[in-house]
Structures are given as structure tokens and as C-alpha cells.
N, C-alpha and C positions, 0 to 999 in steps of 0.2 A: 451108663450115664456118667459123664465126666464129673469130677469133684466140684468144679466151679458151677456147673449147671445144677447139681444137686443142692449146693448151698444157696443158690439163687431161688430155687423152688421153695426150699424150707423157709427162707427169709420172707418170701412173698406170701406164703401161707400164714406165717406168724402175723404179718401185718393185718391181713384180713381177719384172722381169728381174734387177735388182741383187741382190735377196734370193736368188734361185735360183742366180745365178752365185757369190756369195760362199759359200753353203753347199756348192755343188758343189766349189769349190776346197778348202774345209775337208775334205770327204770324200776328195779326192784326196791329201791329206797323210797318209792312212793307208797308202798304197801302200808296200809293203815293211816295214810296221810292224804289220800286223794280227795278232791272236793266233793265228789258224789260217788255212790256205790258203783255205777256203771263204769266210771273211770278207774276205780279200783281193779275191776276185772280186765278192762282194756289194757291198762298199763302193765299189769302183771303178765298178761298173755304176750304183749309185745316184748317184754323182757325175756320171757321163756323162749320166744322165737329166736331172739338174738343169741341167747346162750346156747340154744340147740344148734344154731349154725356154727357158732364158735367151737363147740365140742366136736362136731364132724370135721372141721378144719384142723383142729389140734390132732385128732387121731390120724388124719391123713398126713399131717406134717411129721408125726412120729414115724410113719411107714416110709416116707420119703427120705428121712434122715439116715436110714440104714441101720443094720444090726449093731454097729459099734456104739450107737447112742442108746444107752439103757433107760433113758427117760420115757415116761408115758405121759398121757394127756394131763393127768393130775399134777405131775411134776412141773409141766410147762405153766400151769395156772398158778399153783400154790408155792412153788419153790424158786421163782425168779424175782429179783428185786426190780424196782422201778426202772433203772437204766437198761434193763434187758427187755422191757416191754416195747412194742413197736406200734402202738395204737396212735391214731390221729389225736392231736391235742383237743380238737373240738369235743370229743366224746368224754373226756375226763373232766370237763368243766362241771362244777357243782350244779345241782338241779335248779337252785334259785327258786323263783316262784313258778306257777304253772305256765305262765306265758313263756318264760325262759326255757323250760323243758320242752314245750311244744315247738318253739323255733329251732332249738337244737335238733330235735327229732326230724323236723321238716327239712332242714339243711342237709342232714345226713341221709335221710331216706331218698331225697331227690338225687343224691349222688349214688346211693346203693342200687337203685332200680336199674339204671343203664349199665352199671358195672356188672351186676349179676347177669343181666341180659347178654352182655358181651361174653361173659365167662361160660354161658351155656354152650359156646362154640369152642371151648378150650380143648387142646389136644389131650389134656389129662381128663379121662372119662370120669374119674371120681369127682374132680372139681366141677365138671359140667353137670353132674347129677346133683351135687349140693347147690349149685347155682340155680338150677331149674326150680327147686323148692324155695330157695331164698328169694328169688325174684317175685314170686307170688306173695310171699309174706311181706316183702318190702313195699309192694304196691298198696297193701292194706295200711301199713305203717304211714306211708306218705299221705294217703287219703285221710286217715284219722287226724294226723297233725295239721294238715292243710285246712280241714273243716273247722278245727278249733281256732286256728289263726284267723280265718274269715269271721268267725263269731266275735272274737275279741277285737280284731282290728276295726270292724264295722259295728262295734257295740257301743259301750259307754265311753265317755271321755277318758276315764281312768283305765279301762281295759285296753283302749287304743294306745294310750301312752305306755303302758306296761309292755305291750308286745312290740312297739316301736323301739323301746329301750333295749329289749332283748335282741332284736335284729341288729341294732347298732353295736351292742356289746360283743356279739358273737361273730360279727362279720370278719374280723381280722384272723379268725381261725379257719376260714373256709378255703383260702388259697392253697393250703397244704395238700388238700385232697387231689389237686391236679398236677402236682409236682412230679415230673418224669425224671427221677434220679436214675442212678446206675442200675439199681435193683429192678425198678419198674420197667425201665427200657429193656433190660435183658430178659425179663419175664415176658414182655410183650413180643419181642423178637423170637423167643423160643416157642411161642404159641400158647402159653398158659397164663398170660397176663392181659392187660387192657391198655389201649391207647387213651390215657387220661386226658390228653388235650382235646380229643374228640368228645369225651364225656362232658367236658366243661360247657360246651355250647348248649347241650341238652339240659344240663343242670341250671344254667343261667335262664334259659327259657322257662323252665318249670317254676323256678323261684320268682322270677319277675311276674309271671301270671298270677301266682298266689298272692304276692304282696300288693299288686295292683288291684286285684279283686277285693282285698281286705282294706283298701284305702291307705296303705302304708307306703312310706318312701323306700325306694330301692337305693341302698347306700352307694356313695361314690367310691371310686377306687381308693384304696389306702394301703399302707404297709401291711404285709401279711406275716404272721408269726408261724414258724414251722420248726420242726425238730423231733416231733413225736416218733416218726418212723425210724429215726436213728438213735432213739433212746434218750433224747433231751426233753424232759417233761416239766410241767408245772408242779407246784407243791401239792396240787389237788390229787394227783395220782398216788403219791406216797400215803396220804391219809386214807384213800380208798382201799389200797392194798393192805394196810394195817388192819382194817376191818375184815376184808374178804379172806385174808390168809391166816387170821388169828388161830382158828381151830387146828389147822394143819401144822402150824408152827408150834403150837402148844402141845399137840398130841400127834407126833409124826407118824405117817403111814396110813392115815385115814383116807377113805375113798369117797368120791361124790357119786 
């Protein structure tokens, strides 16, 4: 494997893993704060699904990086600073209220389902195996979030307004998901990535169906914020990492 191809694979795996890890951590922040007991269990399990997917991807990324890289999965999670993280900006956004969390989850899951489905055909058999499991989990995540959006959107005047406000606030972070930069293009051409421009039409169809059924407005085109995949993040990620990495930074060498 050429050095350029190896670096591209590693970068592509980090992007997938970081996005799932950060969203999984955000979902874990609802533990003890969920509106009802059933949601306590549901959000915890969704967070565990995402972190489990991330761990498998980190471990594979370490294997892809080669023997000269002495880092392990723990190092990738706990010993990188915010500019080294490659997650989508959408998932690092604070939870906000329950409507905000469900809209963020729906937006991401509607993207994750077709991405994982495409990756089941990856030339990398390890990624294909991870994708097969992740696709099933993401389908549940999408259904769960969509059902809540339907309840809130077609519920009371207040719940409707809260979920519409969340849609409008998060919309500017959705365009980054479909950006085919050099890494995404190289990964796709090598057979272990995804054509994100093709994913976009499926995502838009899913999101439009959910918002329409929930009597919510589908936002108009607007300026899209991006940069997460290249290490340019909002202040929210730094605060999240300071909590998530505290134990490892305070007591080096601990394992998850």
C-alpha cells in the first residue's frame, strides 16, 4: 500500500470514528436528565451503539496506520486536542433541549444510514463488516428520532415551535456532510469511501418526508458552515473534550 493511500485511509477512518464518538458522548450527557425512563434507556443505548462503532473504527485505523505508529485506540481518543479531531460540526453542537437533540440525531442518522449501506460494499473487508452492523443500528436511531420529531412537530404549539427552532438552528451544519474534498474523493476512488453527492439526494428525501409529516417547514438553502473534517471546530468541542479526556490527562495510561 502506498504512503498516500495509507494516509488517506487513516484520515477517512478517523473522520467516521470521531463523528460517531463525539455524538455518542453527547447522547451520554442525557443520562440522568432524560424526560422519561424509557428515553433514559433509549438514549443510553444509542450512545453505546455510536461509541461501539467508533471503537471498532479506531482500532482498524491503528492497524491501517502501520507499525511505525505506536498509538492505540485510547491514544486517538484521549490524547488528541480539538484541532486533531475530524468530526462533523453538527455532532459537537450542545444538546440543548430535547427537540434540539432529536433533530440533530435525525439529521445525522438520515446521513449515516446510506453511508453505512454504501460502505458494506467497501473493498476493505473490516470496514464492510463494521458497516453491516452500524447500518442496522443507524436505522433504529433514525426511526427513534423521527418518531419524536413527529410527536413534537404535530403536538402542542410549544413543542412545534421548539422543534422548528431546532431545525432552523442546525440546518447550516448539514451541508458539510456532503462535501467531497480531497480525502473523501480519494477514499471513494480507492473503493473504501462513499460518493457523498449521491448520499445527499437520499438524505434530503428522508428529511423532507419527516419534516412534512411533522408539519414542519423544510428550510430554504442557506450558507453552510464547514471545517470539522479539517480540524476547524466550534468552541463546543473543546469543552466536551475537557470533560471526556479529564481522567486520562490527570492519570496517564488508564484504559477504557
